[in-house]
VMD Tcl script that draws the C-alpha trace (Angstrom):
set ca {
  {-43.26 -25.74 31.94}
  {-45.03 -27.96 28.98}
  {-46.53 -31.09 28.80}
  {-43.24 -33.34 27.61}
  {-41.04 -30.30 27.63}
  {-37.25 -31.12 29.65}
  {-34.73 -29.42 30.59}
  {-31.21 -30.77 29.61}
  {-28.22 -29.24 31.22}
  {-25.53 -29.42 28.13}
  {-22.73 -27.38 26.78}
  {-22.41 -23.70 25.95}
  {-22.61 -23.27 21.96}
  {-21.16 -20.59 20.40}
  {-21.14 -19.90 16.49}
  {-18.58 -16.94 15.98}
  {-15.45 -17.14 16.17}
  {-12.93 -16.03 18.40}
  {-11.51 -12.63 17.68}
  {-7.73 -11.25 17.18}
  {-5.62 -11.80 14.85}
  {-5.36 -15.63 13.89}
  {-2.26 -15.36 11.62}
  {-0.20 -14.36 9.35}
  {0.61 -15.14 5.22}
  {3.97 -14.28 2.44}
  {3.49 -14.20 -0.89}
  {6.38 -15.09 -2.74}
  {7.95 -12.06 -4.55}
  {6.13 -9.86 -6.92}
  {7.02 -6.72 -8.23}
  {5.56 -3.22 -8.33}
  {4.83 -1.27 -11.12}
  {4.17 2.80 -11.52}
  {3.50 3.59 -14.82}
  {3.80 7.31 -16.54}
  {1.51 7.82 -19.44}
  {3.21 9.89 -21.43}
  {0.80 12.86 -21.38}
  {-1.20 14.83 -19.32}
  {-4.62 14.67 -21.18}
  {-7.30 11.62 -21.52}
  {-5.60 10.26 -18.56}
  {-8.68 7.86 -17.65}
  {-8.42 6.09 -21.52}
  {-4.97 5.79 -20.19}
  {-4.97 4.49 -17.59}
  {-7.66 1.92 -19.66}
  {-4.79 1.19 -22.23}
  {-2.35 0.19 -19.87}
  {-4.99 -2.12 -17.99}
  {-6.17 -3.09 -21.63}
  {-2.60 -4.11 -22.39}
  {-1.69 -6.88 -19.55}
  {-5.61 -7.74 -20.29}
  {-4.62 -9.14 -23.35}
  {-1.14 -10.00 -22.48}
  {-2.48 -12.47 -19.21}
  {-0.71 -11.45 -16.59}
  {-2.50 -11.57 -13.77}
  {-3.20 -7.73 -12.13}
  {-3.14 -6.99 -8.10}
  {-3.21 -4.16 -5.74}
  {-4.12 -1.83 -7.65}
  {-3.80 2.36 -7.83}
  {-5.07 5.12 -9.93}
  {-1.89 6.93 -9.18}
  {-1.77 11.09 -10.79}
  {-0.74 10.49 -13.58}
  {-1.33 6.82 -14.47}
  {-1.25 3.60 -12.47}
  {0.49 1.20 -10.04}
  {-0.29 -2.56 -9.55}
  {2.15 -5.44 -8.53}
  {2.16 -8.54 -10.35}
  {3.44 -11.91 -10.39}
  {7.78 -10.98 -10.85}
  {7.90 -13.55 -13.53}
  {5.05 -10.84 -14.88}
  {7.81 -7.95 -14.70}
  {9.84 -8.34 -18.06}
  {7.43 -8.39 -20.25}
  {4.76 -5.98 -18.50}
  {7.39 -3.22 -18.65}
  {8.08 -4.41 -22.29}
  {4.37 -3.97 -23.74}
  {4.57 -0.83 -21.80}
  {6.81 0.68 -22.97}
  {6.45 -0.35 -26.50}
  {3.50 1.08 -25.80}
  {5.10 4.51 -24.72}
  {4.19 4.96 -20.58}
  {7.21 5.01 -18.79}
  {7.16 2.24 -16.22}
  {9.07 2.19 -13.15}
  {10.16 -0.83 -10.81}
  {10.28 -1.97 -7.85}
  {11.19 -5.23 -7.35}
  {11.66 -7.36 -4.58}
  {8.14 -7.17 -3.01}
  {6.46 -9.89 -0.88}
  {2.67 -9.26 0.78}
  {2.88 -9.33 4.26}
  {-1.64 -10.62 5.06}
  {-2.84 -10.67 8.85}
  {-5.86 -12.36 9.69}
  {-8.93 -11.65 12.02}
  {-12.08 -12.58 11.15}
  {-13.81 -9.21 11.52}
  {-11.00 -7.32 10.88}
  {-13.03 -3.77 10.52}
  {-14.52 -4.24 13.94}
  {-11.24 -4.90 15.64}
  {-10.69 -1.08 16.84}
  {-6.13 -1.42 17.13}
  {-5.49 -3.63 14.94}
  {-4.19 -1.79 11.06}
  {-2.86 1.11 13.71}
  {-0.47 -2.03 15.54}
  {0.28 -2.68 11.97}
  {1.80 0.19 10.92}
  {3.79 1.44 14.05}
  {5.40 -1.96 14.56}
  {6.65 -1.23 10.12}
  {6.79 2.15 11.19}
  {9.03 0.64 14.20}
  {11.28 -2.14 12.50}
  {11.75 1.09 9.48}
  {10.18 -1.52 7.23}
  {8.44 1.30 3.96}
  {4.72 0.54 2.99}
  {4.56 0.39 -0.68}
  {0.76 -0.17 -0.50}
  {-2.24 -1.81 1.40}
  {-5.17 -3.22 1.30}
  {-8.31 -4.69 3.95}
  {-10.48 -6.89 3.05}
  {-13.54 -8.12 6.15}
  {-10.13 -10.80 7.25}
  {-7.71 -9.41 7.05}
  {-5.57 -6.18 5.80}
  {-2.31 -6.85 3.25}
  {0.88 -4.58 3.41}
  {3.56 -4.44 0.29}
  {7.19 -4.25 1.56}
  {9.99 -5.52 0.49}
  {11.14 -8.83 0.41}
  {14.11 -9.63 2.59}
  {12.83 -7.05 5.41}
  {9.69 -9.94 5.63}
  {10.96 -12.11 8.06}
  {11.45 -9.34 10.59}
  {8.37 -8.03 10.09}
  {6.95 -11.02 10.61}
  {8.64 -11.91 14.15}
  {7.44 -8.48 15.09}
  {4.36 -9.03 14.13}
  {3.85 -11.98 15.79}
  {5.38 -10.27 18.37}
  {2.98 -7.09 19.15}
  {-0.75 -10.26 18.30}
  {1.22 -13.00 20.47}
  {1.25 -15.93 17.50}
  {3.18 -18.27 17.38}
  {5.91 -18.97 14.17}
  {2.78 -21.83 12.95}
  {0.98 -19.61 12.12}
  {3.12 -18.07 9.22}
  {2.20 -19.15 5.91}
  {3.99 -18.65 2.18}
  {1.67 -18.38 -0.82}
  {1.60 -18.10 -4.13}
  {1.49 -14.48 -4.76}
  {-1.83 -15.76 -7.22}
  {-3.12 -17.68 -3.98}
  {-5.63 -15.83 -1.76}
  {-7.81 -17.12 0.84}
}
mol new
graphics top color blue
foreach p $ca { graphics top sphere $p radius 0.5 }
foreach p [lrange $ca 0 end-1] q [lrange $ca 1 end] { graphics top cylinder $p $q radius 0.2 }
display resetview
C-alpha cells in the first residue's frame, strides 16, 4: 500500500436504479381520430395538410401514425370536435373513437428488459382489452385503450408486475414524464 493511503470500510454505492416496472400512469380522456384523405393520389401532401390544419388551429396531437389512406392520431378530448370540424371542412373523412386513455407502464431501461412488452400485451389480451395504439420509449410503454377498461387494466398490470395502487398516477394527456 502507498504511504498515506488507508483502507476505509464503508457502504457499497450503486449508481444504477432498480430494474423492473416501477409505476403506471393513466392519462385523462383523449379521442382517437382516423383521418382519411379524399383522394388516392398525393397522399404525402394530404397528410401534410392534415398536420398543417391541426398546427394552425393549435390542436396538439400525439400517437401520430401514418395510415394507408391518411393519418391517425389522438387529441385531448376537449379539442376533438374542433379537429373534426376543421378536417371535414377540408374534405377529409374522419372516424372518431372517443373516450380513450393512455396507460403508461414505467421501468428504467425499458428496452433492455426482456418480456415486459409481451407481458403487457398478454395482460391486455386476457382482459379482453383492445389496444388502439402502442408506443415505447427508453423508460415506458404506452397503450391507448378504452377509458372504461382502464381500472381493470391497471389492476391486472399491478398484479402482473407486483405493484401496489400507490404506484398509479393520473396525468393530464399533454403532461409527460
